[in-house]
NULUMFI-887562 format. One record per residue (C-alpha): y, x, z. Coordinates in steps of 0.25 Angstrom, whole numbers, plus 5000, padded with zeros to 4 digits. Last residue first. Layout:
N
yy->Y; xx->X; zz->Z
...
//
This chain:
52
yy->5105; xx->4957; zz->5047
yy->5096; xx->4958; zz->5036
yy->5083; xx->4950; zz->5034
yy->5073; xx->4955; zz->5025
yy->5062; xx->4947; zz->5019
yy->5059; xx->4933; zz->5024
yy->5046; xx->4929; zz->5018
yy->5036; xx->4940; zz->5019
yy->5041; xx->4945; zz->5032
yy->5040; xx->4932; zz->5038
yy->5026; xx->4930; zz->5034
yy->5022; xx->4942; zz->5042
yy->5013; xx->4951; zz->5033
yy->4998; xx->4952; zz->5036
yy->4990; xx->4963; zz->5030
yy->4976; xx->4961; zz->5025
yy->4971; xx->4974; zz->5023
yy->4967; xx->4976; zz->5009
yy->4956; xx->4987; zz->5006
yy->4961; xx->4997; zz->4996
yy->4951; xx->5001; zz->4985
yy->4949; xx->5016; zz->4981
yy->4949; xx->5020; zz->4967
yy->4956; xx->5033; zz->4968
yy->4959; xx->5038; zz->4982
yy->4959; xx->5052; zz->4978
yy->4964; xx->5059; zz->4965
yy->4962; xx->5073; zz->4962
yy->4973; xx->5082; zz->4956
yy->4973; xx->5094; zz->4967
yy->4986; xx->5088; zz->4973
yy->4979; xx->5075; zz->4976
yy->4982; xx->5062; zz->4968
yy->4979; xx->5049; zz->4975
yy->4971; xx->5039; zz->4968
yy->4975; xx->5029; zz->4957
yy->4972; xx->5015; zz->4962
yy->4969; xx->5018; zz->4977
yy->4981; xx->5027; zz->4977
yy->4990; xx->5016; zz->4971
yy->4984; xx->5006; zz->4981
yy->4987; xx->5016; zz->4993
yy->5001; xx->5018; zz->4989
yy->5003; xx->5003; zz->4988
yy->4997; xx->5001; zz->5002
yy->5005; xx->5012; zz->5008
yy->5018; xx->5005; zz->5002
yy->5014; xx->4992; zz->5008
yy->5011; xx->4997; zz->5021
yy->5024; xx->5005; zz->5022
yy->5031; xx->4992; zz->5018
yy->5024; xx->4984; zz->5029
//
């Protein structure tokens, strides 16, 4: 779940400002990300971490 959120944030940043290539060009600038409805178990949203 954490990896998905991290990847989503990186994709949003690239969509906003593009990805800088070694030759100085930017790709990916101005793309709109499609939202995929991701269901998170309600238990994970409320309980937090449990330590033993």
